[in-house]
C-alpha positions as CSV (number, residue, x, y, z in Angstrom):
1,M,0.4,-47.9,26.4
2,W,0.4,-50.7,23.8
3,I,-0.2,-50.4,20.1
4,G,-1.3,-53.5,18.1
5,S,-2.0,-54.3,14.5
6,I,-3.1,-57.3,12.6
7,E,-3.0,-57.8,8.8
8,F,-5.1,-60.3,6.9
9,D,-4.4,-61.7,3.5
10,L,-7.8,-62.8,2.2
11,L,-9.0,-64.8,-0.7
12,L,-12.5,-63.8,-1.7
13,G,-15.1,-66.4,-2.7
14,D,-17.3,-66.2,-5.8
15,V,-16.2,-62.7,-6.9
16,H,-15.7,-61.7,-10.5
17,S,-15.2,-58.0,-10.5
18,L,-13.9,-55.1,-8.4
19,K,-17.5,-54.0,-7.8
20,E,-18.4,-57.5,-6.3
21,K,-15.2,-57.3,-4.2
22,R,-16.3,-54.0,-2.7
23,S,-19.7,-55.6,-1.8
24,V,-17.7,-58.2,0.3
25,V,-14.9,-56.1,1.7
26,R,-16.9,-53.0,2.8
27,P,-19.4,-54.8,5.0
28,L,-16.5,-56.8,6.6
29,L,-14.7,-53.6,7.4
30,A,-17.8,-51.9,8.8
31,E,-18.6,-54.9,11.0
32,L,-15.1,-55.1,12.3
33,K,-15.2,-51.3,13.2
34,R,-18.7,-51.7,14.8
35,R,-18.0,-54.9,16.7
36,F,-14.5,-54.3,18.0
37,D,-14.2,-50.5,18.0
38,I,-10.9,-50.7,16.0
39,S,-9.4,-48.9,13.0
40,V,-9.5,-51.0,9.8
41,T,-8.7,-50.4,6.2
42,E,-8.2,-52.3,2.9
43,A,-4.4,-52.0,2.6
44,G,-3.5,-53.9,-0.5
45,Y,-4.5,-55.8,-3.6
46,Q,-6.9,-53.0,-4.7
47,D,-6.5,-53.9,-8.3
48,Q,-7.1,-57.7,-7.8
49,Y,-10.7,-58.7,-7.4
50,R,-10.2,-62.1,-5.7
51,R,-7.7,-60.9,-3.0
52,A,-7.8,-58.4,-0.2
53,L,-5.3,-57.2,2.3
54,V,-7.1,-55.9,5.4
55,G,-5.3,-54.2,8.2
56,A,-6.6,-53.4,11.7
57,G,-5.1,-51.5,14.6
58,L,-5.8,-50.4,18.1
59,V,-4.3,-48.8,21.2
60,A,-4.8,-50.4,24.6
61,A,-3.6,-49.7,28.2
62,D,-2.3,-53.2,28.7
63,R,-0.9,-56.0,26.6
64,A,-3.4,-58.6,27.7
65,H,-6.3,-56.6,26.5
66,L,-4.6,-55.9,23.2
67,I,-3.9,-59.6,22.6
68,E,-7.4,-60.5,23.5
69,V,-9.0,-58.1,21.1
70,L,-6.6,-59.0,18.2
71,A,-7.3,-62.7,18.8
72,A,-11.0,-62.1,18.7
73,V,-10.7,-60.1,15.5
74,E,-8.7,-62.9,13.9
75,R,-11.3,-65.5,14.9
76,F,-14.1,-63.3,13.6
77,V,-12.4,-62.9,10.2
78,A,-11.5,-66.6,10.0
79,A,-15.1,-67.6,10.6
80,R,-16.5,-65.5,7.7
81,P,-17.8,-67.8,5.0
82,E,-17.4,-65.3,2.2
83,V,-13.6,-65.1,2.6
84,E,-10.7,-67.6,3.1
85,L,-8.0,-66.4,5.5
86,L,-4.7,-67.1,3.8
87,S,-2.6,-65.6,6.5
88,A,-2.7,-63.3,9.5
89,R,0.3,-61.3,10.8
90,Q,0.0,-59.7,14.2
91,R,2.3,-57.1,15.9
92,E,2.4,-55.6,19.3
93,L,4.5,-52.5,20.2
94,R,4.9,-50.8,23.5
95,S,4.8,-47.0,23.3
96,D,8.2,-46.6,24.8
97,D,9.9,-49.1,22.4
């Protein structure tokens, strides 16, 4: 069994309040959950309205599938026009490590 996670540091576009930030981040999280069937959360920068730290994780039977899904998630986030992807950090872990 393989466990994978990816963390995105995002710069939000034309956002001027935490309420506007929620209107950008919540739909992004919902779409990631729906499209890729993964667990996602806003994991940092909750008090900053132009930044978001989003984390996603999944469990897969084999490493190839895990890497494929994480790469697709990263491409999806990078292609979103309302956010700028500053960095992405990916990690894979085998269950017996």
